[in-house]
C-alpha positions, 0 to 999 in steps of 0.5 A: 466444391467451395467455389460452388458454395460461395457462388450459391451463397453470393446469389441466394443470401442477398435475395433472402436478406432483402426479403427478411428486412422487408418482412421485418419492417412490415411486421415491426420485428427488429429480430427479423430485420437483424437476420436480414442484415446478417444475411447481407453480411453473409453475402459480403463474406461469400464474395470475399471468399469467392474472390480469394478462392478464384485468385488462388485457383486461377492465378496461383495467388496462394497468399490471396485466400489466407489474406481474405480469411484475415479480413473476414476474421477481422469483420467478425471481430468488429461485429462481436465487439459492437454486439458486446458493447450493445451497438448492434442488434443485441440492443435493438429489440428492447428499444423497438419494444419500448417504441411499440409500447409508446405507440400503442399507448398513444393510439389507445383510447383512454378509459375514463375511470370512475372514482367512488363516491365518498361514503357519508360519515367517513373521514378522508385519509381514515379506513373504517375497515370496510374496504370491500363495501367502499368499492362500487359494485358493477356487473361484468356488463358494466366493465370497460371493453379492455377488461373482458 
């Protein structure tokens, strides 16, 4: 049963991982690309597990299965430490969000802002108490398209 599950994981996980990485790249989703990388890691671990199980079943190498389990555990600890320190996928979504925000800001056309004309009789830097009256009155038709 374990050998069959390891074989099916070894076949399916790389296909799923590559597909998720490709879709994540097309969508710009760091989470989906990270999930694809995790699927590839799962395939590597399934291969190691299959190696240990087959070695034990075919050649009686009872020590091979626990040795492979220790290698898998060491790999899991290394990935956990990397995620804890922020070197893994945990820090990637924020970085990707900032990159997308910068790219959107560069691609968006600048909306010209009209400054209100100074009122006659007012002194710069002093409020006359009529703030709302100083704002330009525009109908919704005059609003920029980004506000609508």
